[in-house]
N, C-alpha and C positions, 0 to 999 in steps of 0.2 A: 504494500500500500504506500502511495506517495505521501510524504509528510504534509501536514496542513499548513505549517509555518516554519520559520527558521528554528525556533525552539525545538520542535519535533525533529527537524533535520539533525540538530546537534545531538539529540538523544540516541540517534542511530549510530553515532561514531564509536560506540562501545562494541559494535559488531565487528566481525573479521572481514566482511565485505558488504558492499551495498546490495540491496535487493535487485535481482536480475530484471525485474519488470519495470524498474525506473527508467526514465528516458536517459539516453547516453550523456546528455549535458549534465544532468543531476548526478549521475555516477562519476563523471569526471570531477565535478566539484567535491563530491564526497571523498574521493581519493586524495585530492589536494588538502581538504580539511583534515584528513588522517595523516598528512605529511608525506604522502607518496607522490612526489612530483612526476616521476616517470610514468606511473600508471595513469595519472591524470592527463599527461601530455599525449600518451598513446591514444587515448580516446579523443581528445580535442583535435588532434591533427587529422583525424578521420571524419570530423564533423564539418562538412562543407556548407556551413550556415553562418549567419552573423553571430549567433551565440557561440558556435565553435571557434570563430575568430576572436571573440571577446575573451573566452577562456584561454586560448592560445596566447593572446596578448598579455593577459594577467600573468601567466606562467613565465613568459620571457621577461616581464617586468620584475617578477620575483627573483629571477636568477641574475638580474642586473644588466640584462641585454636591452638597453633602452632603444637602440636602433631597431632591432627585430620586433620588440614590443610595439613600437610606434607604427611599424608596417601593419601589424595585426590589428591594432586599434583602428587604423584607417580602414582596413578590410571590414571591420565590424561596424563602421560608421559611428565610432565613438571617439571623443577627445581623450587625449592622454590624461589620466586622472590625477587629481591633487589630494587624494584621500589615502589613508593607510591601506596596506594590503589586506588587513583584517576587515576593514570596512568594505573594501571592494568585493571580497569573497562573500560577505554577507549580502551585499547588494545583488550579486549574481545569483545566489541561491534564492533569494526572495523573488527575483525576476523570473527564474525558471519555474518556481512554484506557482506564481501567478499565471504563467502561461498554461500550466497543467490544470489549474483549478478551474 
């Protein structure tokens, strides 16, 4: 079952993996929230959507590759953010949950 809000999403982080029925974007964000950059990136790079580009941008921003992140933010149609990575991750999770709801 897809979480109803960000708080529900964070409660699932005690599990060993995200539910398979979740949309790929939410699974990518879950892996990132768990601290598994590689698993998140593997999913994001196969998502050829604005959301996939946003996640990809965030991940490259997190690794400190501003140039690559900038490219992916442009692909996502989003400005380079001036918020913390934690805030952006939450924003992305809420966005995906709203799309699913």
